[in-house]
C-alpha positions in Angstrom: 0.0 0.0 0.0 2.8 2.3 0.9 4.7 1.4 -2.2 1.7 2.2 -4.3 1.3 5.6 -2.7 4.9 6.4 -3.2 4.8 5.4 -6.8 1.7 7.5 -7.4 3.3 10.5 -5.7 6.4 10.2 -7.8 4.3 9.8 -11.0 2.3 12.9 -10.1 5.4 14.9 -9.4 6.9 13.8 -12.7 3.8 14.8 -14.6 3.8 18.2 -12.8 7.4 18.8 -13.7 6.9 17.8 -17.4 3.8 20.1 -17.7 5.7 22.9 -16.0 8.6 22.5 -18.4 6.3 22.4 -21.4 4.5 25.5 -20.1 7.8 27.4 -19.9 8.8 26.5 -23.5 9.1 29.8 -25.4 8.3 30.0 -29.1 10.3 32.6 -31.1 9.0 33.4 -34.6 11.7 34.5 -37.1 10.8 35.9 -40.5 13.0 36.3 -43.6 12.2 36.8 -47.2 14.7 34.5 -48.8 14.7 30.8 -49.5 17.0 28.0 -48.3 20.6 28.4 -49.4 20.5 32.2 -49.4 22.7 34.2 -46.9 19.8 35.4 -44.7 18.3 31.9 -44.5 21.7 30.4 -43.5 22.1 33.0 -40.7 18.5 32.4 -39.6 18.9 28.6 -39.5 22.2 28.8 -37.6 20.5 31.1 -35.1 17.6 28.6 -34.6 20.1 25.8 -33.9 22.1 27.8 -31.5 19.1 29.1 -29.5 17.5 25.8 -29.2 20.8 24.1 -28.1 21.8 26.8 -25.7 18.3 27.0 -24.1 18.2 23.3 -23.5 15.3 23.1 -25.9 13.2 25.5 -23.7 13.2 27.9 -26.7 11.7 26.8 -30.0 12.5 28.9 -33.0 10.0 28.8 -35.9 11.6 29.8 -39.1 9.3 31.5 -41.7 11.1 31.9 -45.0 10.6 32.3 -48.7 8.3 35.2 -48.3 5.7 33.4 -46.2 5.1 36.6 -44.3 5.2 38.8 -47.4 8.0 41.2 -48.6 10.6 42.6 -46.3 8.7 45.8 -45.4 5.7 43.7 -44.5 7.9 41.5 -42.3 9.3 44.5 -40.5 5.7 45.8 -40.0 4.8 42.5 -38.4 7.9 42.8 -36.2 6.9 46.2 -35.0 3.5 44.8 -33.8 5.1 41.7 -32.1 3.4 39.3 -34.5 6.9 37.9 -35.1 9.9 38.3 -32.9 13.0 38.3 -35.0 13.8 39.3 -38.6 16.8 39.1 -40.9 16.4 41.8 -43.6 18.4 43.8 -46.2 19.3 47.4 -45.4 17.1 48.7 -48.2 13.9 47.7 -46.5 14.8 49.9 -43.5 14.6 53.0 -45.6 11.0 53.1 -44.8 11.7 53.2 -41.1 15.0 54.9 -40.3 17.1 57.1 -42.6 20.2 56.5 -40.5 20.5 53.1 -42.3 21.1 54.9 -45.6 24.7 55.6 -44.7 25.6 51.9 -45.1 24.2 52.0 -48.7 26.5 54.8 -49.8 28.1 53.6 -53.1 31.7 52.3 -53.0 32.0 52.9 -49.2 34.0 49.8 -48.2 37.0 48.5 -50.1 36.7 45.0 -48.7 35.0 42.7 -46.2 37.4 43.4 -43.4 36.8 47.1 -43.5 33.0 46.6 -43.6 33.2 44.4 -40.5 35.4 46.8 -38.7 32.9 49.6 -39.1 29.7 47.7 -38.7 30.9 45.8 -35.6 32.3 48.9 -34.0 30.9 52.1 -32.5 29.4 53.4 -35.8 27.5 50.1 -36.4 26.3 50.2 -32.8 25.0 53.7 -33.3 23.0 52.6 -36.3 21.5 49.6 -34.4 20.6 51.8 -31.5 18.9 54.3 -33.8 16.5 51.5 -34.9 14.9 51.6 -31.5 13.0 54.7 -32.4 11.1 52.5 -34.9 10.4 49.7 -32.5 13.3 47.5 -33.4 16.1 46.1 -31.3 19.2 46.0 -33.5 21.1 42.8 -32.7 23.9 42.7 -35.2 24.8 42.7 -38.9 25.1 39.5 -40.9 26.1 39.5 -44.6 24.4 39.7 -47.9 27.7 40.7 -49.7 29.2 43.0 -52.2 26.6 43.7 -54.9 27.3 43.2 -58.6 25.3 44.0 -61.7 23.7 41.5 -64.1 21.7 42.2 -67.3 20.6 40.4 -70.4 21.4 43.1 -73.0 25.2 43.7 -73.2 28.4 43.7 -71.2 28.8 46.6 -68.8 32.3 47.9 -68.3 31.7 51.7 -68.1 28.7 53.6 -66.7 27.9 54.7 -70.3 27.0 51.1 -71.0 24.1 51.4 -68.6 22.2 54.0 -70.8 18.7 52.8 -71.4 19.0 49.7 -69.2 16.1 49.1 -66.8 17.7 47.8 -63.6 15.6 46.4 -60.8 16.6 48.0 -57.5 15.4 47.5 -53.9 12.5 49.6 -52.7 14.9 52.2 -51.4 15.3 55.8 -52.3 19.1 55.7 -52.0 19.5 52.7 -54.2 17.1 54.3 -56.7 19.2 57.5 -56.7 22.5 55.6 -57.1 21.4 53.9 -60.3 19.8 57.0 -61.7 23.1 58.8 -61.1 24.9 56.1 -62.9 22.7 56.6 -66.0 20.4 53.5 -65.8 16.7 53.4 -65.4 16.1 52.2 -61.9 12.9 50.2 -61.3 12.2 49.6 -57.6 10.6 46.2 -57.1 10.0 44.1 -54.0 11.5 40.7 -53.7 11.3 38.1 -55.4 12.0 39.3 -58.9 12.2 36.0 -60.9 9.2 36.6 -63.1 10.2 40.2 -63.9 13.6 39.1 -65.1 12.3 36.1 -67.1 9.6 38.2 -68.8 11.8 41.2 -69.6 10.0 43.6 -67.3 13.5 44.7 -66.3 16.8 44.2 -68.2 18.9 43.5 -65.1 19.4 43.6 -61.4 22.1 44.0 -58.8 22.9 41.5 -56.0 25.6 39.6 -54.3 27.0 36.4 -56.0 25.2 34.1 -53.6 21.8 35.5 -54.6 22.6 35.3 -58.3 23.4 31.7 -57.8 20.7 30.6 -55.4 17.9 32.2 -57.4 19.3 30.9 -60.7 19.5 34.4 -62.3 22.0 32.8 -64.8 18.9 31.4 -66.6 17.6 34.9 -67.5 20.8 37.1 -67.2 23.7 36.6 -69.6 26.1 39.3 -68.4 27.7 39.7 -65.0 29.8 42.8 -64.1 31.8 42.7 -60.9 31.1 46.3 -59.9 31.1 45.9 -56.0 29.2 49.1 -56.0 27.6 48.6 -52.5 28.5 46.3 -49.6 25.1 45.0 -48.5 24.8 43.6 -45.0 21.6 42.2 -43.4 20.4 43.8 -40.2 19.3 41.2 -37.7 16.6 42.7 -35.5 14.1 41.8 -32.8 10.8 43.4 -31.8 11.9 45.9 -29.2 8.8 45.6 -26.9 9.1 41.8 -26.9 12.9 41.9 -26.3 12.5 44.2 -23.4 10.1 41.7 -21.7 12.8 39.0 -21.7 15.1 38.4 -18.7 18.6 39.6 -18.9 19.8 36.0 -19.4 17.4 35.5 -22.3 18.4 38.7 -23.9 22.1 37.8 -23.7 21.4 34.4 -25.1 19.5 35.7 -28.1 22.0 38.5 -28.9 25.0 36.2 -28.6 23.4 33.5 -30.7 22.6 36.0 -33.5 26.1 37.4 -33.4 27.6 33.9 -33.5 25.3 33.0 -36.4 26.3 36.1 -38.3 30.0 35.3 -37.8 29.4 31.8 -39.1 27.4 33.0 -42.1 29.9 35.7 -43.1 32.8 33.3 -43.1 30.8 30.7 -45.2 29.8 33.4 -47.7 33.4 34.6 -48.2 34.7 31.1 -48.7 32.1 30.2 -51.3 32.5 33.3 -53.6 35.3 32.0 -55.7 33.4 28.8 -56.4 30.3 30.8 -57.3 32.2 32.7 -60.0 33.3 29.4 -61.5 29.8 28.0 -61.3 28.2 31.0 -62.9 30.7 30.9 -65.8 30.0 27.2 -66.3 26.3 28.1 -66.5 27.0 30.4 -69.4 27.3 33.9 -67.9 29.8 36.2 -69.4 31.7 37.7 -66.5 33.3 41.2 -66.8 36.1 41.5 -64.2 37.8 44.7 -65.5 35.0 47.1 -64.7 35.9 50.8 -64.8 35.4 51.2 -61.1 36.8 54.8 -61.0 34.2 55.9 -63.5 31.4 54.2 -61.6 32.6 55.8 -58.4 32.6 59.3 -59.8 29.1 59.0 -61.4 27.7 57.3 -58.3 28.4 60.4 -56.2 25.8 62.3 -58.2 23.5 65.1 -56.9 20.6 62.6 -56.6 22.7 60.5 -54.2 24.0 63.3 -52.0 20.4 64.6 -51.6 19.5 61.4 -49.8 21.7 62.5 -46.9 20.2 65.9 -46.3 19.1 65.0 -42.7 21.9 66.6 -40.5 22.2 63.5 -38.2 22.5 61.2 -41.2 25.0 63.4 -43.0 27.1 63.6 -39.8 27.2 59.9 -39.5 28.1 59.5 -43.2 31.0 61.9 -42.8 32.1 59.9 -39.7 32.2 56.7 -41.8 33.9 58.3 -44.7 36.7 59.5 -42.4 37.0 56.0 -40.8 37.4 54.2 -44.1 40.1 56.5 -45.6 
């Protein structure tokens, strides 16, 4: 009789512990626009694994990708309301929320990856992340999209004059629109994805890092690739500020550290794969122009239309700070 009572008590205690543990399981919803294999998906998936491991499976990260929550602006709107908790998005989408982000999109700002990391992971990058709080975002860190290059299906592009008359898809961003207008192209802002627009000739070309050109198979609709490196494009990894502030200090630290570690992992992987991507794209039939007249591109990119995007005194001051730092 006593043994039966003890067994019953132990069973009840175990069931109580299990139900309590289940009740404490936290679900984190992460939204990103891109599909598996793309840089922001890789960073998101790594974040998911790290959080679930480090939390002892008490945190479950639901990864919503491939535009299941809409375009990037729509994802960020959902983040503001707390419908989702984390997002990995390109800088262009933040134009609608915080003009401070525009400084990162200044053309030909960084000479290489190391310089970009030094600035974005340092005080200037932290200032940009902090600025996002006014829009309801908690800036966690920067992961990598990569240096952007130009593709088109009309002709090789070596000099800005070769862009005349070309309709180039750009992000829904005033600064990106201004850059390509200054270079002499016809910028067409379109939300992601853009597969149909390229295949049906709605636009002649687009500009993206090599990883995106490969993963989205743009080689099927784009014959020419010019290695312009006109903009270094990071992803901004953000959380819903109101949600983040409700977490314990330990949980905040775990999430921030996991995202930084995921970004470091994804950046390294992206750099290592770029050489292979060029070989792959050439094998797929793309004509790759290595010797782009970068000086001519740089001069035309600093056009009046571009400079006007930095009229806000705070934004202009931050831009000058970055320009001094990268000299």
